[in-house]
HTML snippet that shows the backbone in 3Dmol.js (N, CA, C, O; Angstrom):
<script src="https://3Dmol.org/build/3Dmol-min.js"></script>
<div id="view" style="width:600px;height:400px;position:relative"></div>
<script>
const pdb = `
ATOM      1  N   MET A   1       0.846  -1.161   0.000  1.00  0.00           N
ATOM      2  CA  MET A   1       0.000   0.000   0.000  1.00  0.00           C
ATOM      3  C   MET A   1       0.898   1.232   0.000  1.00  0.00           C
ATOM      4  O   MET A   1       1.797   1.358   0.831  1.00  0.00           O
ATOM      5  N   VAL A   2       0.648   2.122  -0.925  1.00  0.00           N
ATOM      6  CA  VAL A   2       1.449   3.334  -1.061  1.00  0.00           C
ATOM      7  C   VAL A   2       0.524   4.538  -0.953  1.00  0.00           C
ATOM      8  O   VAL A   2      -0.593   4.511  -1.468  1.00  0.00           O
ATOM      9  N   GLY A   3       0.977   5.582  -0.294  1.00  0.00           N
ATOM     10  CA  GLY A   3       0.193   6.806  -0.196  1.00  0.00           C
ATOM     11  C   GLY A   3      -0.235   7.089   1.221  1.00  0.00           C
ATOM     12  O   GLY A   3       0.042   6.315   2.137  1.00  0.00           O
ATOM     13  N   SER A   4      -0.910   8.204   1.393  1.00  0.00           N
ATOM     14  CA  SER A   4      -1.389   8.625   2.704  1.00  0.00           C
ATOM     15  C   SER A   4      -2.764   8.036   2.970  1.00  0.00           C
ATOM     16  O   SER A   4      -3.665   8.155   2.139  1.00  0.00           O
ATOM     17  N   LYS A   5      -2.927   7.405   4.117  1.00  0.00           N
ATOM     18  CA  LYS A   5      -4.224   6.816   4.465  1.00  0.00           C
ATOM     19  C   LYS A   5      -5.314   7.869   4.546  1.00  0.00           C
ATOM     20  O   LYS A   5      -6.493   7.545   4.399  1.00  0.00           O
ATOM     21  N   LEU A   6      -4.951   9.107   4.775  1.00  0.00           N
ATOM     22  CA  LEU A   6      -5.942  10.171   4.892  1.00  0.00           C
ATOM     23  C   LEU A   6      -6.769  10.344   3.620  1.00  0.00           C
ATOM     24  O   LEU A   6      -7.883  10.866   3.666  1.00  0.00           O
ATOM     25  N   PHE A   7      -6.226   9.909   2.493  1.00  0.00           N
ATOM     26  CA  PHE A   7      -6.909  10.074   1.216  1.00  0.00           C
ATOM     27  C   PHE A   7      -7.371   8.750   0.618  1.00  0.00           C
ATOM     28  O   PHE A   7      -7.905   8.733  -0.491  1.00  0.00           O
ATOM     29  N   MET A   8      -7.177   7.648   1.324  1.00  0.00           N
ATOM     30  CA  MET A   8      -7.471   6.330   0.769  1.00  0.00           C
ATOM     31  C   MET A   8      -8.942   5.955   0.899  1.00  0.00           C
ATOM     32  O   MET A   8      -9.560   6.144   1.947  1.00  0.00           O
ATOM     33  N   ALA A   9      -9.474   5.430  -0.169  1.00  0.00           N
ATOM     34  CA  ALA A   9     -10.850   4.947  -0.204  1.00  0.00           C
ATOM     35  C   ALA A   9     -10.954   3.625   0.559  1.00  0.00           C
ATOM     36  O   ALA A   9      -9.965   2.906   0.694  1.00  0.00           O
ATOM     37  N   PRO A  10     -12.152   3.307   1.058  1.00  0.00           N
ATOM     38  CA  PRO A  10     -12.334   2.064   1.805  1.00  0.00           C
ATOM     39  C   PRO A  10     -11.867   0.822   1.051  1.00  0.00           C
ATOM     40  O   PRO A  10     -11.304  -0.091   1.655  1.00  0.00           O
ATOM     41  N   GLU A  11     -12.093   0.780  -0.253  1.00  0.00           N
ATOM     42  CA  GLU A  11     -11.711  -0.422  -1.004  1.00  0.00           C
ATOM     43  C   GLU A  11     -10.203  -0.638  -1.038  1.00  0.00           C
ATOM     44  O   GLU A  11      -9.745  -1.777  -1.123  1.00  0.00           O
ATOM     45  N   ILE A  12      -9.441   0.421  -0.974  1.00  0.00           N
ATOM     46  CA  ILE A  12      -7.980   0.274  -0.910  1.00  0.00           C
ATOM     47  C   ILE A  12      -7.586  -0.314   0.433  1.00  0.00           C
ATOM     48  O   ILE A  12      -6.740  -1.206   0.503  1.00  0.00           O
ATOM     49  N   LEU A  13      -8.203   0.187   1.505  1.00  0.00           N
ATOM     50  CA  LEU A  13      -7.894  -0.322   2.842  1.00  0.00           C
ATOM     51  C   LEU A  13      -8.287  -1.784   2.988  1.00  0.00           C
ATOM     52  O   LEU A  13      -7.681  -2.513   3.774  1.00  0.00           O
ATOM     53  N   GLU A  14      -9.300  -2.220   2.235  1.00  0.00           N
ATOM     54  CA  GLU A  14      -9.723  -3.624   2.258  1.00  0.00           C
ATOM     55  C   GLU A  14      -8.852  -4.504   1.379  1.00  0.00           C
ATOM     56  O   GLU A  14      -9.012  -5.725   1.374  1.00  0.00           O
ATOM     57  N   GLY A  15      -7.930  -3.900   0.634  1.00  0.00           N
ATOM     58  CA  GLY A  15      -7.042  -4.669  -0.234  1.00  0.00           C
ATOM     59  C   GLY A  15      -7.682  -5.096  -1.534  1.00  0.00           C
ATOM     60  O   GLY A  15      -7.175  -5.993  -2.208  1.00  0.00           O
ATOM     61  N   MET A  16      -8.785  -4.471  -1.897  1.00  0.00           N
ATOM     62  CA  MET A  16      -9.473  -4.804  -3.143  1.00  0.00           C
ATOM     63  C   MET A  16      -8.813  -4.072  -4.305  1.00  0.00           C
ATOM     64  O   MET A  16      -8.026  -3.144  -4.114  1.00  0.00           O
ATOM     65  N   CYS A  17      -9.148  -4.508  -5.502  1.00  0.00           N
ATOM     66  CA  CYS A  17      -8.689  -3.788  -6.690  1.00  0.00           C
ATOM     67  C   CYS A  17      -9.290  -2.393  -6.653  1.00  0.00           C
ATOM     68  O   CYS A  17     -10.354  -2.183  -6.071  1.00  0.00           O
ATOM     69  N   HIS A  18      -8.620  -1.462  -7.263  1.00  0.00           N
ATOM     70  CA  HIS A  18      -9.128  -0.102  -7.231  1.00  0.00           C
ATOM     71  C   HIS A  18      -8.936   0.567  -8.575  1.00  0.00           C
ATOM     72  O   HIS A  18      -8.130   0.137  -9.400  1.00  0.00           O
ATOM     73  N   GLY A  19      -9.691   1.624  -8.772  1.00  0.00           N
ATOM     74  CA  GLY A  19      -9.632   2.363 -10.028  1.00  0.00           C
ATOM     75  C   GLY A  19     -10.125   3.771  -9.818  1.00  0.00           C
ATOM     76  O   GLY A  19      -9.846   4.391  -8.791  1.00  0.00           O
ATOM     77  N   THR A  20     -10.856   4.275 -10.785  1.00  0.00           N
ATOM     78  CA  THR A  20     -11.342   5.643 -10.756  1.00  0.00           C
ATOM     79  C   THR A  20     -12.154   5.988  -9.503  1.00  0.00           C
ATOM     80  O   THR A  20     -12.015   7.102  -8.998  1.00  0.00           O
ATOM     81  N   PRO A  21     -12.995   5.087  -8.976  1.00  0.00           N
ATOM     82  CA  PRO A  21     -13.737   5.446  -7.755  1.00  0.00           C
ATOM     83  C   PRO A  21     -12.829   5.856  -6.593  1.00  0.00           C
ATOM     84  O   PRO A  21     -13.233   6.658  -5.751  1.00  0.00           O
ATOM     85  N   CYS A  22     -11.637   5.331  -6.540  1.00  0.00           N
ATOM     86  CA  CYS A  22     -10.686   5.731  -5.489  1.00  0.00           C
ATOM     87  C   CYS A  22     -10.250   7.172  -5.673  1.00  0.00           C
ATOM     88  O   CYS A  22     -10.073   7.903  -4.698  1.00  0.00           O
ATOM     89  N   ASP A  23     -10.079   7.577  -6.907  1.00  0.00           N
ATOM     90  CA  ASP A  23      -9.719   8.962  -7.186  1.00  0.00           C
ATOM     91  C   ASP A  23     -10.862   9.903  -6.824  1.00  0.00           C
ATOM     92  O   ASP A  23     -10.639  11.003  -6.318  1.00  0.00           O
ATOM     93  N   ILE A  24     -12.082   9.462  -7.086  1.00  0.00           N
ATOM     94  CA  ILE A  24     -13.266  10.253  -6.743  1.00  0.00           C
ATOM     95  C   ILE A  24     -13.320  10.443  -5.227  1.00  0.00           C
ATOM     96  O   ILE A  24     -13.608  11.541  -4.750  1.00  0.00           O
ATOM     97  N   TRP A  25     -13.047   9.382  -4.469  1.00  0.00           N
ATOM     98  CA  TRP A  25     -12.997   9.467  -3.005  1.00  0.00           C
ATOM     99  C   TRP A  25     -11.982  10.537  -2.578  1.00  0.00           C
ATOM    100  O   TRP A  25     -12.283  11.398  -1.751  1.00  0.00           O
ATOM    101  N   SER A  26     -10.795  10.466  -3.147  1.00  0.00           N
ATOM    102  CA  SER A  26      -9.737  11.417  -2.782  1.00  0.00           C
ATOM    103  C   SER A  26     -10.143  12.850  -3.081  1.00  0.00           C
ATOM    104  O   SER A  26      -9.805  13.763  -2.327  1.00  0.00           O
ATOM    105  N   ILE A  27     -10.863  13.054  -4.170  1.00  0.00           N
ATOM    106  CA  ILE A  27     -11.362  14.394  -4.497  1.00  0.00           C
ATOM    107  C   ILE A  27     -12.313  14.875  -3.400  1.00  0.00           C
ATOM    108  O   ILE A  27     -12.294  16.048  -3.028  1.00  0.00           O
ATOM    109  N   GLY A  28     -13.137  13.975  -2.889  1.00  0.00           N
ATOM    110  CA  GLY A  28     -14.036  14.330  -1.786  1.00  0.00           C
ATOM    111  C   GLY A  28     -13.274  14.780  -0.550  1.00  0.00           C
ATOM    112  O   GLY A  28     -13.654  15.754   0.100  1.00  0.00           O
ATOM    113  N   VAL A  29     -12.201  14.073  -0.227  1.00  0.00           N
ATOM    114  CA  VAL A  29     -11.366  14.450   0.918  1.00  0.00           C
ATOM    115  C   VAL A  29     -10.751  15.833   0.679  1.00  0.00           C
ATOM    116  O   VAL A  29     -10.728  16.675   1.576  1.00  0.00           O
ATOM    117  N   ILE A  30     -10.261  16.050  -0.525  1.00  0.00           N
ATOM    118  CA  ILE A  30      -9.613  17.330  -0.850  1.00  0.00           C
ATOM    119  C   ILE A  30     -10.615  18.481  -0.773  1.00  0.00           C
ATOM    120  O   ILE A  30     -10.290  19.540  -0.236  1.00  0.00           O
ATOM    121  N   ILE A  31     -11.818  18.294  -1.295  1.00  0.00           N
ATOM    122  CA  ILE A  31     -12.827  19.358  -1.245  1.00  0.00           C
ATOM    123  C   ILE A  31     -13.196  19.671   0.206  1.00  0.00           C
ATOM    124  O   ILE A  31     -13.291  20.839   0.583  1.00  0.00           O
ATOM    125  N   TYR A  32     -13.402  18.637   1.015  1.00  0.00           N
ATOM    126  CA  TYR A  32     -13.709  18.848   2.426  1.00  0.00           C
ATOM    127  C   TYR A  32     -12.588  19.648   3.085  1.00  0.00           C
ATOM    128  O   TYR A  32     -12.847  20.605   3.815  1.00  0.00           O
ATOM    129  N   LEU A  33     -11.365  19.259   2.828  1.00  0.00           N
ATOM    130  CA  LEU A  33     -10.191  19.919   3.395  1.00  0.00           C
ATOM    131  C   LEU A  33     -10.085  21.378   2.940  1.00  0.00           C
ATOM    132  O   LEU A  33      -9.754  22.261   3.730  1.00  0.00           O
ATOM    133  N   MET A  34     -10.368  21.614   1.668  1.00  0.00           N
ATOM    134  CA  MET A  34     -10.289  22.978   1.140  1.00  0.00           C
ATOM    135  C   MET A  34     -11.339  23.896   1.763  1.00  0.00           C
ATOM    136  O   MET A  34     -11.066  25.070   2.012  1.00  0.00           O
ATOM    137  N   ILE A  35     -12.532  23.368   2.013  1.00  0.00           N
ATOM    138  CA  ILE A  35     -13.600  24.189   2.582  1.00  0.00           C
ATOM    139  C   ILE A  35     -13.383  24.428   4.072  1.00  0.00           C
ATOM    140  O   ILE A  35     -13.529  25.553   4.549  1.00  0.00           O
ATOM    141  N   SER A  36     -13.037  23.378   4.803  1.00  0.00           N
ATOM    142  CA  SER A  36     -13.000  23.482   6.262  1.00  0.00           C
ATOM    143  C   SER A  36     -11.615  23.721   6.851  1.00  0.00           C
ATOM    144  O   SER A  36     -11.486  24.290   7.935  1.00  0.00           O
ATOM    145  N   GLY A  37     -10.581  23.286   6.135  1.00  0.00           N
ATOM    146  CA  GLY A  37      -9.238  23.349   6.700  1.00  0.00           C
ATOM    147  C   GLY A  37      -8.899  22.125   7.527  1.00  0.00           C
ATOM    148  O   GLY A  37      -7.832  22.071   8.140  1.00  0.00           O
ATOM    149  N   PHE A  38      -9.790  21.140   7.555  1.00  0.00           N
ATOM    150  CA  PHE A  38      -9.605  19.914   8.329  1.00  0.00           C
ATOM    151  C   PHE A  38      -9.902  18.699   7.460  1.00  0.00           C
ATOM    152  O   PHE A  38     -10.575  18.806   6.435  1.00  0.00           O
ATOM    153  N   TYR A  39      -9.394  17.543   7.879  1.00  0.00           N
ATOM    154  CA  TYR A  39      -9.714  16.292   7.197  1.00  0.00           C
ATOM    155  C   TYR A  39     -11.095  15.819   7.653  1.00  0.00           C
ATOM    156  O   TYR A  39     -11.507  16.128   8.771  1.00  0.00           O
ATOM    157  N   PRO A  40     -11.813  15.080   6.813  1.00  0.00           N
ATOM    158  CA  PRO A  40     -13.167  14.652   7.184  1.00  0.00           C
ATOM    159  C   PRO A  40     -13.202  13.533   8.224  1.00  0.00           C
ATOM    160  O   PRO A  40     -14.264  13.231   8.768  1.00  0.00           O
ATOM    161  N   PHE A  41     -12.065  12.920   8.503  1.00  0.00           N
ATOM    162  CA  PHE A  41     -12.019  11.820   9.470  1.00  0.00           C
ATOM    163  C   PHE A  41     -10.928  12.094  10.487  1.00  0.00           C
ATOM    164  O   PHE A  41      -9.934  12.757  10.192  1.00  0.00           O
ATOM    165  N   GLY A  42     -11.130  11.570  11.696  1.00  0.00           N
ATOM    166  CA  GLY A  42     -10.147  11.743  12.757  1.00  0.00           C
ATOM    167  C   GLY A  42      -8.901  10.912  12.527  1.00  0.00           C
ATOM    168  O   GLY A  42      -8.880  10.029  11.670  1.00  0.00           O
ATOM    169  N   PHE A  43      -7.872  11.198  13.291  1.00  0.00           N
ATOM    170  CA  PHE A  43      -6.579  10.540  13.097  1.00  0.00           C
ATOM    171  C   PHE A  43      -6.362   9.336  14.016  1.00  0.00           C
ATOM    172  O   PHE A  43      -5.488   8.513  13.743  1.00  0.00           O
ATOM    173  N   ARG A  44      -7.124   9.215  15.082  1.00  0.00           N
ATOM    174  CA  ARG A  44      -6.847   8.168  16.082  1.00  0.00           C
ATOM    175  C   ARG A  44      -6.908   6.774  15.493  1.00  0.00           C
ATOM    176  O   ARG A  44      -5.983   5.980  15.666  1.00  0.00           O
ATOM    177  N   ASN A  45      -7.969   6.479  14.813  1.00  0.00           N
ATOM    178  CA  ASN A  45      -8.127   5.169  14.175  1.00  0.00           C
ATOM    179  C   ASN A  45      -8.643   5.418  12.763  1.00  0.00           C
ATOM    180  O   ASN A  45      -9.789   5.104  12.440  1.00  0.00           O
ATOM    181  N   ILE A  46      -7.784   5.982  11.936  1.00  0.00           N
ATOM    182  CA  ILE A  46      -8.180   6.468  10.613  1.00  0.00           C
ATOM    183  C   ILE A  46      -8.828   5.377   9.760  1.00  0.00           C
ATOM    184  O   ILE A  46      -9.813   5.635   9.068  1.00  0.00           O
ATOM    185  N   GLU A  47      -8.284   4.169   9.805  1.00  0.00           N
ATOM    186  CA  GLU A  47      -8.859   3.097   8.985  1.00  0.00           C
ATOM    187  C   GLU A  47     -10.290   2.795   9.412  1.00  0.00           C
ATOM    188  O   GLU A  47     -11.169   2.638   8.566  1.00  0.00           O
ATOM    189  N   HIS A  48     -10.528   2.714  10.706  1.00  0.00           N
ATOM    190  CA  HIS A  48     -11.884   2.447  11.202  1.00  0.00           C
ATOM    191  C   HIS A  48     -12.829   3.581  10.793  1.00  0.00           C
ATOM    192  O   HIS A  48     -13.954   3.335  10.358  1.00  0.00           O
ATOM    193  N   GLU A  49     -12.369   4.804  10.934  1.00  0.00           N
ATOM    194  CA  GLU A  49     -13.226   5.939  10.591  1.00  0.00           C
ATOM    195  C   GLU A  49     -13.573   5.955   9.103  1.00  0.00           C
ATOM    196  O   GLU A  49     -14.723   6.194   8.735  1.00  0.00           O
ATOM    197  N   ILE A  50     -12.587   5.705   8.257  1.00  0.00           N
ATOM    198  CA  ILE A  50     -12.846   5.685   6.815  1.00  0.00           C
ATOM    199  C   ILE A  50     -13.835   4.576   6.471  1.00  0.00           C
ATOM    200  O   ILE A  50     -14.721   4.763   5.638  1.00  0.00           O
ATOM    201  N   MET A  51     -13.680   3.433   7.109  1.00  0.00           N
ATOM    202  CA  MET A  51     -14.519   2.279   6.780  1.00  0.00           C
ATOM    203  C   MET A  51     -15.934   2.379   7.376  1.00  0.00           C
ATOM    204  O   MET A  51     -16.890   1.882   6.780  1.00  0.00           O
ATOM    205  N   ASN A  52     -16.070   3.016   8.544  1.00  0.00           N
ATOM    206  CA  ASN A  52     -17.326   2.896   9.284  1.00  0.00           C
ATOM    207  C   ASN A  52     -18.034   4.188   9.667  1.00  0.00           C
ATOM    208  O   ASN A  52     -19.238   4.170   9.925  1.00  0.00           O
ATOM    209  N   THR A  53     -17.330   5.292   9.711  1.00  0.00           N
ATOM    210  CA  THR A  53     -17.919   6.526  10.200  1.00  0.00           C
ATOM    211  C   THR A  53     -18.485   7.358   9.055  1.00  0.00           C
ATOM    212  O   THR A  53     -17.803   7.594   8.057  1.00  0.00           O
ATOM    213  N   PRO A  54     -19.732   7.801   9.198  1.00  0.00           N
ATOM    214  CA  PRO A  54     -20.266   8.684   8.146  1.00  0.00           C
ATOM    215  C   PRO A  54     -19.550  10.027   8.167  1.00  0.00           C
ATOM    216  O   PRO A  54     -18.938  10.401   9.168  1.00  0.00           O
ATOM    217  N   VAL A  55     -19.630  10.731   7.080  1.00  0.00           N
ATOM    218  CA  VAL A  55     -19.017  12.050   7.002  1.00  0.00           C
ATOM    219  C   VAL A  55     -19.827  12.996   7.877  1.00  0.00           C
ATOM    220  O   VAL A  55     -21.032  13.166   7.692  1.00  0.00           O
ATOM    221  N   LEU A  56     -19.143  13.603   8.826  1.00  0.00           N
ATOM    222  CA  LEU A  56     -19.772  14.587   9.701  1.00  0.00           C
ATOM    223  C   LEU A  56     -19.134  15.939   9.412  1.00  0.00           C
ATOM    224  O   LEU A  56     -17.925  16.032   9.198  1.00  0.00           O
ATOM    225  N   PHE A  57     -19.924  16.943   9.406  1.00  0.00           N
ATOM    226  CA  PHE A  57     -19.423  18.280   9.095  1.00  0.00           C
ATOM    227  C   PHE A  57     -19.237  19.042  10.409  1.00  0.00           C
ATOM    228  O   PHE A  57     -19.984  19.968  10.725  1.00  0.00           O
ATOM    229  N   LEU A  58     -18.221  18.626  11.162  1.00  0.00           N
ATOM    230  CA  LEU A  58     -17.979  19.176  12.490  1.00  0.00           C
ATOM    231  C   LEU A  58     -17.087  20.405  12.464  1.00  0.00           C
ATOM    232  O   LEU A  58     -17.179  21.255  13.350  1.00  0.00           O
ATOM    233  N   HIS A  59     -16.238  20.506  11.474  1.00  0.00           N
ATOM    234  CA  HIS A  59     -15.254  21.573  11.407  1.00  0.00           C
ATOM    235  C   HIS A  59     -15.754  22.697  10.508  1.00  0.00           C
ATOM    236  O   HIS A  59     -16.023  22.479   9.326  1.00  0.00           O
ATOM    237  N   ASN A  60     -15.877  23.891  11.062  1.00  0.00           N
ATOM    238  CA  ASN A  60     -16.330  25.038  10.276  1.00  0.00           C
ATOM    239  C   ASN A  60     -17.594  24.714   9.496  1.00  0.00           C
ATOM    240  O   ASN A  60     -17.703  25.028   8.311  1.00  0.00           O
ATOM    241  N   SER A  61     -18.546  24.082  10.173  1.00  0.00           N
ATOM    242  CA  SER A  61     -19.749  23.588   9.498  1.00  0.00           C
ATOM    243  C   SER A  61     -20.528  24.686   8.776  1.00  0.00           C
ATOM    244  O   SER A  61     -21.244  24.404   7.815  1.00  0.00           O
ATOM    245  N   ASP A  62     -20.398  25.926   9.226  1.00  0.00           N
ATOM    246  CA  ASP A  62     -21.111  27.012   8.574  1.00  0.00           C
ATOM    247  C   ASP A  62     -20.573  27.329   7.185  1.00  0.00           C
ATOM    248  O   ASP A  62     -21.226  28.039   6.419  1.00  0.00           O
ATOM    249  N   LYS A  63     -19.402  26.819   6.852  1.00  0.00           N
ATOM    250  CA  LYS A  63     -18.802  27.075   5.542  1.00  0.00           C
ATOM    251  C   LYS A  63     -19.317  26.124   4.458  1.00  0.00           C
ATOM    252  O   LYS A  63     -19.085  26.350   3.270  1.00  0.00           O
ATOM    253  N   PHE A  64     -20.012  25.066   4.865  1.00  0.00           N
ATOM    254  CA  PHE A  64     -20.499  24.068   3.912  1.00  0.00           C
ATOM    255  C   PHE A  64     -21.926  24.392   3.497  1.00  0.00           C
ATOM    256  O   PHE A  64     -22.845  24.330   4.314  1.00  0.00           O
ATOM    257  N   SER A  65     -22.111  24.735   2.237  1.00  0.00           N
ATOM    258  CA  SER A  65     -23.474  24.924   1.725  1.00  0.00           C
ATOM    259  C   SER A  65     -24.137  23.549   1.637  1.00  0.00           C
ATOM    260  O   SER A  65     -23.461  22.523   1.727  1.00  0.00           O
ATOM    261  N   SER A  66     -25.444  23.530   1.462  1.00  0.00           N
ATOM    262  CA  SER A  66     -26.130  22.239   1.333  1.00  0.00           C
ATOM    263  C   SER A  66     -25.660  21.503   0.076  1.00  0.00           C
ATOM    264  O   SER A  66     -25.571  20.275   0.076  1.00  0.00           O
ATOM    265  N   ALA A  67     -25.363  22.240  -0.988  1.00  0.00           N
ATOM    266  CA  ALA A  67     -24.855  21.611  -2.219  1.00  0.00           C
ATOM    267  C   ALA A  67     -23.473  20.998  -1.977  1.00  0.00           C
ATOM    268  O   ALA A  67     -23.180  19.906  -2.463  1.00  0.00           O
ATOM    269  N   ALA A  68     -22.634  21.701  -1.230  1.00  0.00           N
ATOM    270  CA  ALA A  68     -21.294  21.170  -0.927  1.00  0.00           C
ATOM    271  C   ALA A  68     -21.410  19.915  -0.070  1.00  0.00           C
ATOM    272  O   ALA A  68     -20.688  18.943  -0.295  1.00  0.00           O
ATOM    273  N   ARG A  69     -22.307  19.928   0.905  1.00  0.00           N
ATOM    274  CA  ARG A  69     -22.515  18.742   1.748  1.00  0.00           C
ATOM    275  C   ARG A  69     -22.964  17.548   0.907  1.00  0.00           C
ATOM    276  O   ARG A  69     -22.450  16.440   1.063  1.00  0.00           O
ATOM    277  N   ASP A  70     -23.925  17.786   0.016  1.00  0.00           N
ATOM    278  CA  ASP A  70     -24.415  16.698  -0.844  1.00  0.00           C
ATOM    279  C   ASP A  70     -23.301  16.156  -1.731  1.00  0.00           C
ATOM    280  O   ASP A  70     -23.162  14.942  -1.885  1.00  0.00           O
ATOM    281  N   LEU A  71     -22.509  17.049  -2.314  1.00  0.00           N
ATOM    282  CA  LEU A  71     -21.415  16.626  -3.175  1.00  0.00           C
ATOM    283  C   LEU A  71     -20.406  15.791  -2.387  1.00  0.00           C
ATOM    284  O   LEU A  71     -20.001  14.719  -2.836  1.00  0.00           O
ATOM    285  N   ILE A  72     -20.010  16.273  -1.238  1.00  0.00           N
ATOM    286  CA  ILE A  72     -19.012  15.560  -0.436  1.00  0.00           C
ATOM    287  C   ILE A  72     -19.547  14.215   0.028  1.00  0.00           C
ATOM    288  O   ILE A  72     -18.821  13.222  -0.013  1.00  0.00           O
ATOM    289  N   ARG A  73     -20.789  14.159   0.464  1.00  0.00           N
ATOM    290  CA  ARG A  73     -21.379  12.864   0.857  1.00  0.00           C
ATOM    291  C   ARG A  73     -21.363  11.886  -0.318  1.00  0.00           C
ATOM    292  O   ARG A  73     -21.083  10.701  -0.135  1.00  0.00           O
ATOM    293  N   GLY A  74     -21.658  12.372  -1.508  1.00  0.00           N
ATOM    294  CA  GLY A  74     -21.645  11.505  -2.689  1.00  0.00           C
ATOM    295  C   GLY A  74     -20.248  11.046  -3.062  1.00  0.00           C
ATOM    296  O   GLY A  74     -20.060   9.908  -3.493  1.00  0.00           O
ATOM    297  N   LEU A  75     -19.268  11.926  -2.899  1.00  0.00           N
ATOM    298  CA  LEU A  75     -17.882  11.570  -3.217  1.00  0.00           C
ATOM    299  C   LEU A  75     -17.282  10.646  -2.170  1.00  0.00           C
ATOM    300  O   LEU A  75     -16.424   9.822  -2.487  1.00  0.00           O
ATOM    301  N   LEU A  76     -17.726  10.775  -0.925  1.00  0.00           N
ATOM    302  CA  LEU A  76     -17.196   9.953   0.163  1.00  0.00           C
ATOM    303  C   LEU A  76     -18.148   8.825   0.550  1.00  0.00           C
ATOM    304  O   LEU A  76     -18.175   8.380   1.697  1.00  0.00           O
ATOM    305  N   GLU A  77     -18.917   8.381  -0.417  1.00  0.00           N
ATOM    306  CA  GLU A  77     -19.784   7.213  -0.231  1.00  0.00           C
ATOM    307  C   GLU A  77     -18.897   5.995   0.005  1.00  0.00           C
ATOM    308  O   GLU A  77     -17.947   5.765  -0.743  1.00  0.00           O
ATOM    309  N   LYS A  78     -19.202   5.208   1.048  1.00  0.00           N
ATOM    310  CA  LYS A  78     -18.363   4.050   1.401  1.00  0.00           C
ATOM    311  C   LYS A  78     -18.304   3.007   0.287  1.00  0.00           C
ATOM    312  O   LYS A  78     -17.252   2.419   0.038  1.00  0.00           O
ATOM    313  N   SER A  79     -19.421   2.781  -0.373  1.00  0.00           N
ATOM    314  CA  SER A  79     -19.470   1.802  -1.456  1.00  0.00           C
ATOM    315  C   SER A  79     -18.988   2.434  -2.755  1.00  0.00           C
ATOM    316  O   SER A  79     -19.530   3.447  -3.197  1.00  0.00           O
ATOM    317  N   GLN A  80     -17.986   1.845  -3.355  1.00  0.00           N
ATOM    318  CA  GLN A  80     -17.486   2.385  -4.623  1.00  0.00           C
ATOM    319  C   GLN A  80     -18.535   2.303  -5.724  1.00  0.00           C
ATOM    320  O   GLN A  80     -18.458   3.038  -6.709  1.00  0.00           O
ATOM    321  N   TYR A  81     -19.513   1.418  -5.567  1.00  0.00           N
ATOM    322  CA  TYR A  81     -20.544   1.248  -6.592  1.00  0.00           C
ATOM    323  C   TYR A  81     -21.643   2.297  -6.460  1.00  0.00           C
ATOM    324  O   TYR A  81     -22.343   2.577  -7.432  1.00  0.00           O
ATOM    325  N   ALA A  82     -21.805   2.882  -5.274  1.00  0.00           N
ATOM    326  CA  ALA A  82     -22.811   3.918  -5.045  1.00  0.00           C
ATOM    327  C   ALA A  82     -22.204   5.308  -5.086  1.00  0.00           C
ATOM    328  O   ALA A  82     -22.931   6.301  -5.088  1.00  0.00           O
ATOM    329  N   ARG A  83     -20.876   5.392  -5.120  1.00  0.00           N
ATOM    330  CA  ARG A  83     -20.170   6.669  -5.104  1.00  0.00           C
ATOM    331  C   ARG A  83     -20.442   7.437  -6.394  1.00  0.00           C
ATOM    332  O   ARG A  83     -20.649   6.842  -7.452  1.00  0.00           O
ATOM    333  N   LEU A  84     -20.438   8.766  -6.292  1.00  0.00           N
ATOM    334  CA  LEU A  84     -20.563   9.591  -7.501  1.00  0.00           C
ATOM    335  C   LEU A  84     -19.444   9.261  -8.485  1.00  0.00           C
ATOM    336  O   LEU A  84     -18.385   8.763  -8.104  1.00  0.00           O
ATOM    337  N   THR A  85     -19.697   9.543  -9.725  1.00  0.00           N
ATOM    338  CA  THR A  85     -18.690   9.318 -10.772  1.00  0.00           C
ATOM    339  C   THR A  85     -18.331  10.661 -11.404  1.00  0.00           C
ATOM    340  O   THR A  85     -18.988  11.671 -11.152  1.00  0.00           O
ATOM    341  N   ALA A  86     -17.304  10.662 -12.211  1.00  0.00           N
ATOM    342  CA  ALA A  86     -16.910  11.895 -12.899  1.00  0.00           C
ATOM    343  C   ALA A  86     -17.961  12.316 -13.923  1.00  0.00           C
ATOM    344  O   ALA A  86     -18.128  13.505 -14.194  1.00  0.00           O
ATOM    345  N   SER A  87     -18.659  11.349 -14.484  1.00  0.00           N
ATOM    346  CA  SER A  87     -19.675  11.722 -15.480  1.00  0.00           C
ATOM    347  C   SER A  87     -20.957  12.125 -14.808  1.00  0.00           C
ATOM    348  O   SER A  87     -21.925  12.471 -15.485  1.00  0.00           O
TER     349      SER A  87
END
`;
const viewer = $3Dmol.createViewer("view");
viewer.addModel(pdb, "pdb");
viewer.setStyle({}, {cartoon: {color: "spectrum"}});
viewer.zoomTo();
viewer.render();
</script>
């Protein structure tokens, strides 16, 4: 496994094959970070949080419009098959 766990999609952490949906996940993390200045998941048990914790808008929550929240939830969908796509 190569890269920062902070940006890794659940399927990578599970050791499954990965592709474009993993990149979409990472974009969700980046957008959350750009809006709030924080990562969407805590650092204590990052793998558990990525795999099991829903996205919570705890940091600078007033900066997230409803459209931004919907977009981020779609990009950080746990299932790669339900996650938003580039198209």
